[in-house]
C-alpha positions as CSV (number, residue, x, y, z in Angstrom):
1,M,-1.9,-10.8,6.1
2,I,-4.3,-14.4,4.8
3,G,-3.6,-15.5,1.6
4,E,-6.4,-14.9,-0.3
5,V,-10.1,-13.4,1.1
6,S,-13.3,-15.0,-0.4
7,F,-16.0,-12.8,-2.0
8,Y,-19.6,-14.7,-3.5
9,G,-16.7,-17.8,-4.4
10,L,-14.0,-15.2,-6.0
11,Y,-10.8,-15.5,-4.4
12,L,-9.3,-12.0,-4.1
13,P,-5.7,-10.9,-3.0
14,P,-6.3,-8.8,0.3
15,L,-4.5,-5.9,-0.8
16,L,-6.8,-5.3,-3.7
17,L,-9.0,-4.9,-0.7
18,L,-7.4,-2.7,1.5
19,T,-6.5,-0.7,-1.7
20,L,-10.3,0.4,-2.5
21,A,-11.0,0.8,1.3
22,A,-7.7,3.0,1.1
23,L,-9.1,4.6,-2.4
24,V,-13.0,5.9,-0.5
25,V,-11.1,7.2,3.0
26,S,-8.3,9.0,0.7
27,R,-11.1,10.6,-1.0
28,L,-13.4,11.7,2.1
29,F,-10.1,13.5,3.5
30,K,-9.9,14.8,0.1
31,L,-14.0,15.8,0.4
32,V,-13.4,17.2,3.8
33,L,-9.9,19.3,2.7
34,A,-11.2,20.9,0.4
35,R,-14.5,22.2,2.0
36,T,-11.8,23.2,4.2
37,G,-9.8,25.4,1.7
38,F,-6.2,23.7,2.7
39,Y,-5.7,22.6,-0.7
40,R,-5.1,26.8,-1.2
41,V,-2.0,26.1,0.3
42,V,-1.4,23.1,-1.0
43,W,1.7,23.5,-3.8
44,H,0.7,20.1,-6.6
45,P,-2.6,19.4,-5.5
46,A,-2.6,15.6,-7.3
47,L,0.7,14.6,-6.1
48,F,-0.7,15.6,-2.1
49,D,-3.7,13.2,-3.1
50,F,-1.7,10.6,-4.5
51,S,0.4,10.8,-1.1
52,L,-2.8,10.7,0.9
53,F,-3.7,7.6,-0.3
54,V,-0.6,6.0,0.2
55,I,-0.3,6.7,3.6
56,V,-3.8,5.8,4.1
57,L,-3.1,2.5,2.7
58,G,0.0,1.7,4.7
59,A,-1.8,2.9,7.3
60,L,-4.9,0.9,6.9
61,T,-1.9,-2.6,5.7
62,Y,-0.4,-1.8,9.3
63,F,-3.1,-2.0,11.4
64,T,-4.3,-4.9,9.4
65,R,-1.3,-7.1,8.8
66,N,-2.3,-9.8,11.9
67,W,-6.0,-10.1,10.9
68,S,-7.5,-13.3,10.4
């Protein structure tokens, strides 16, 4: 990973940007799963949503680790 990302002169850590991207992607997954009725079979929806966010963040981190 790179050390920092310049955003209009403001230096941000890459993990912050990946976290924001993972939040957006996991919210989109949540909307799709809610529309399909998947949450009727989920025991604890909040725990599932958090786990989905962690998985998406891990995947984004994995796929962007050599991105410069």
